[in-house]
KOLMISE-280701 format. One line per 8 residues: number of its first residue (from 1); their letters; for each residue y, z, x of N, C-alpha, C. Coordinates in pm, whole numbers, plus 50000, padded with zeros to 5 digits. Layout:
N
NUM	a	Y/Z/X/Y/Z/X/Y/Z/X ~ ... .
END
This chain:
132
1	msadvdsp	41411/33216/37810/41523/33256/37903/41530/33403/37829 ~ 41529/33533/37947/41552/33642/37876/41665/33680/37803 ~ 41680/33778/37714/41812/33839/37651/41890/33900/37766 ~ 41838/33956/37847/41909/34062/37936/41984/33953/38033 ~ 41936/33844/38052/42027/33795/38132/42148/33700/38086 ~ 42138/33670/37939/42271/33626/37877/42362/33751/37827 ~ 42438/33783/37950/42519/33925/37928/42669/33876/37968 ~ 42775/33937/37928/42902/33912/37992/42908/33871/38121 .
9	gvslaqsg	42983/33717/38144/42974/33703/38272/42859/33609/38311 ~ 42749/33611/38248/42629/33530/38321/42557/33505/38206 ~ 42522/33364/38200/42407/33329/38127/42322/33245/38187 ~ 42185/33215/38145/42094/33128/38213/42061/33023/38109 ~ 42060/32884/38116/42015/32794/38006/41919/32703/38061 ~ 41835/32645/37982/41772/32519/38045/41850/32396/38011 ~ 41840/32321/38095/41913/32180/38090/41813/32075/38146 ~ 41846/31952/38134/41747/31849/38127/41653/31847/38236 .
17	tglvlalr	41708/31859/38363/41610/31862/38493/41600/32004/38545 ~ 41651/32103/38505/41622/32244/38549/41691/32375/38453 ~ 41754/32435/38571/41851/32532/38471/41975/32532/38484 ~ 42073/32604/38422/42187/32619/38453/42219/32758/38440 ~ 42284/32815/38575/42344/32946/38564/42494/32952/38543 ~ 42531/32980/38444/42680/32977/38407/42754/33121/38457 ~ 42876/33124/38525/42906/33239/38566/43048/33232/38514 ~ 43111/33348/38450/43248/33346/38387/43324/33480/38421 .
25	gdlnlela	43438/33444/38456/43531/33569/38481/43534/33599/38651 ~ 43571/33748/38647/43576/33797/38806/43458/33827/38845 ~ 43360/33754/38924/43237/33788/38955/43237/33868/39076 ~ 43230/34024/39046/43233/34120/39156/43099/34197/39154 ~ 43079/34313/39242/43010/34388/39250/42933/34453/39111 ~ 43003/34460/39012/42957/34496/38882/42866/34395/38814 ~ 42906/34277/38836/42819/34155/38796/42724/34098/38893 ~ 42704/34153/39014/42615/34097/39117/42477/34134/39046 .
33	hrihdaal	42443/34260/39006/42285/34263/38967/42255/34189/38861 ~ 42343/34160/38759/42319/34066/38658/42275/33932/38707 ~ 42372/33877/38795/42369/33747/38838/42205/33759/38937 ~ 42183/33862/39001/42038/33880/39077/41949/33840/38984 ~ 41942/33930/38869/41817/33933/38754/41819/33791/38723 ~ 41947/33704/38704/41931/33576/38660/41855/33467/38752 ~ 41894/33502/38875/41900/33421/38965/41704/33432/38993 ~ 41654/33568/38976/41500/33583/38989/41456/33535/38880 .
41	eglqasgn	41494/33502/38767/41453/33421/38643/41457/33287/38684 ~ 41558/33250/38734/41590/33103/38767/41453/33063/38849 ~ 41426/33154/38959/41319/33114/39056/41168/33096/38984 ~ 41164/33163/38886/41030/33161/38816/40999/33038/38730 ~ 41125/32965/38699/41135/32860/38612/41099/32715/38707 ~ 41104/32606/38659/41080/32506/38746/41209/32423/38752 ~ 41218/32297/38833/41317/32249/38849/41441/32300/38957 ~ 41559/32219/38939/41658/32270/39039/41745/32365/38968 .
49	livdcsaa	41848/32430/39048/41926/32538/38951/42084/32463/38978 ~ 42130/32466/38863/42291/32440/38882/42380/32567/38863 ~ 42490/32598/38954/42533/32714/38928/42674/32673/38883 ~ 42699/32707/38743/42828/32643/38688/42980/32770/38675 ~ 43036/32721/38765/43143/32812/38813/43285/32761/38751 ~ 43276/32687/38648/43401/32629/38574/43480/32742/38493 ~ 43407/32847/38459/43488/32953/38430/43505/33079/38501 ~ 43442/33050/38622/43465/33160/38711/43612/33178/38783 .
57	tyvggpva	43678/33302/38785/43806/33315/38821/43797/33361/38986 ~ 43709/33420/39007/43694/33504/39133/43543/33543/39158 ~ 43521/33496/39324/43354/33529/39344/43396/33652/39457 ~ 43312/33753/39457/43329/33864/39546/43201/33827/39644 ~ 43199/33900/39740/43125/33911/39866/42965/33952/39793 ~ 42936/34040/39724/42782/34053/39678/42741/33927/39599 ~ 42830/33871/39526/42790/33758/39443/42746/33636/39533 ~ 42870/33617/39642/42824/33527/39750/42667/33533/39802 .
65	qvllaler	42652/33678/39855/42536/33686/39911/42385/33666/39826 ~ 42414/33699/39700/42309/33677/39596/42296/33493/39595 ~ 42408/33420/39562/42384/33300/39562/42314/33204/39695 ~ 42348/33292/39815/42310/33244/39948/42133/33273/39947 ~ 42129/33404/39911/41952/33428/39904/41877/33340/39806 ~ 41965/33313/39698/41892/33227/39610/41865/33073/39650 ~ 41966/33001/39707/41955/32882/39782/41851/32900/39879 ~ 41830/32994/39948/41732/33006/40064/41577/33000/39975 .
73	alqqvgrs	41603/33096/39874/41480/33083/39821/41417/32978/39750 ~ 41535/32883/39687/41483/32782/39628/41440/32656/39717 ~ 41516/32632/39836/41485/32573/39928/41316/32573/40017 ~ 41304/32688/40017/41145/32730/40055/41043/32689/39932 ~ 41085/32668/39832/40995/32590/39759/41020/32452/39694 ~ 41102/32398/39806/41128/32232/39770/41214/32227/39666 ~ 41311/32311/39616/41414/32297/39502/41560/32301/39547 ~ 41652/32295/39466/41772/32260/39528/41874/32362/39450 .
81	leirgase	41986/32400/39506/42105/32471/39424/42214/32405/39426 ~ 42296/32385/39338/42434/32274/39331/42531/32367/39240 ~ 42632/32413/39303/42748/32479/39231/42835/32362/39197 ~ 42881/32393/39060/42968/32265/39005/43080/32358/38934 ~ 43227/32292/38932/43316/32328/38880/43399/32436/38938 ~ 43373/32461/39050/43445/32586/39129/43613/32545/39131 ~ 43667/32655/39089/43795/32662/39121/43864/32648/39248 ~ 43994/32595/39279/44047/32579/39400/44019/32730/39475 .
89	dvrrylgw	44033/32836/39413/44016/32999/39463/43899/32996/39505 ~ 43794/32986/39437/43656/33000/39452/43621/32894/39555 ~ 43662/32774/39575/43603/32709/39698/43697/32761/39784 ~ 43803/32815/39785/43885/32881/39930/43774/32997/39976 ~ 43735/33077/39907/43667/33197/39892/43545/33176/39990 ~ 43458/33077/39915/43349/33042/39981/43349/32978/40107 ~ 43466/32899/40142/43488/32821/40264/43538/32925/40359 ~ 43611/33032/40324/43657/33153/40418/43524/33216/40459 .
97	aglqshfv	43423/33266/40340/43312/33342/40380/43227/33263/40462 ~ 43230/33112/40499/43132/33044/40577/43040/32987/40486 ~ 43039/32991/40357/42953/32941/40280/42988/32767/40214 ~ 43088/32743/40252/43132/32613/40222/43021/32509/40183 ~ 42929/32501/40302/42860/32389/40322/42726/32434/40241 ~ 42702/32551/40197/42588/32574/40129/42611/32530/40007 ~ 42743/32586/39932/42774/32585/39772/42882/32498/39714 ~ 42965/32421/39789/43052/32340/39718/42980/32210/39700 .
105	daevqake	43028/32152/39564/42994/32025/39520/43032/31941/39643 ~ 42980/31793/39614/42983/31697/39692/43093/31658/39744 ~ 43197/31633/39645/43348/31590/39655/43419/31691/39746 ~ 43432/31807/39728/43464/31922/39826/43433/31905/39967 ~ 43276/31898/39951/43192/31873/40111/43254/31749/40185 ~ 43300/31660/40102/43377/31543/40182/43478/31583/40253 ~ 43585/31667/40166/43721/31706/40223/43716/31772/40334 ~ 43611/31873/40330/43597/32008/40452/43708/32034/40485 .
113	lprsstap	43768/32146/40410/43907/32193/40487/43889/32228/40589 ~ 43995/32250/40710/43991/32285/40833/43987/32449/40840 ~ 43909/32474/40917/43859/32608/40926/44006/32709/40918 ~ 44116/32694/40993/44229/32793/40994/44284/32783/40845 ~ 44291/32658/40753/44345/32674/40641/44259/32741/40552 ~ 44166/32810/40574/44079/32854/40468/44079/33033/40493 ~ 44131/33060/40597/44162/33231/40606/44265/33250/40530 ~ 44233/33380/40502/44367/33437/40401/44475/33447/40482 .
121	akrrrarr	44571/33436/40400/44738/33459/40431/44738/33567/40502 ~ 44739/33673/40483/44740/33806/40545/44693/33797/40689 ~ 44559/33733/40702/44531/33714/40844/44586/33636/40930 ~ 44648/33522/40880/44739/33429/40936/44873/33484/40987 ~ 44912/33570/40888/45037/33613/40923/45026/33741/41072 ~ 44922/33802/41020/44872/33880/41148/44872/33825/41256 ~ 44795/33699/41288/44775/33639/41385/44910/33603/41467 ~ 45027/33560/41367/45119/33524/41428/45218/33599/41474 .
129	ksal	45202/33745/41414/45274/33856/41463/45228/33908/41593 ~ 45109/33892/41603/45045/33943/41715/45075/33858/41879 ~ 45094/33725/41825/45122/33635/41942/45284/33618/41982 ~ 45333/33705/41893/45498/33717/41950/45518/33809/42067 .
END
């Protein structure tokens, strides 16, 4: 693995069946390019890719886009992407962004939160006020 990929917030390491992309902290626009570089390196390796979000506290839109593109690229070559250890906040964002079925692990997919419960609180309040 390249030394450039192992940077604050992002690391890529070999595991038994593929690669583990570990994400830490707030994953916003500043880290999206590092995650993109790691994703490109992960595509060049063999095996499936596990994204470990157990130390991630926030996932922003640009990072979600990188993960979605990575999943699609992996699927095209018969590989898969699995996200593990996502916190409730990270799972909620991915669900709100419409990515729940793509990225959350099996136990969360089984629960499948109702669409209305995943909308941000501000939007729910705004809808209630407009209905009055």
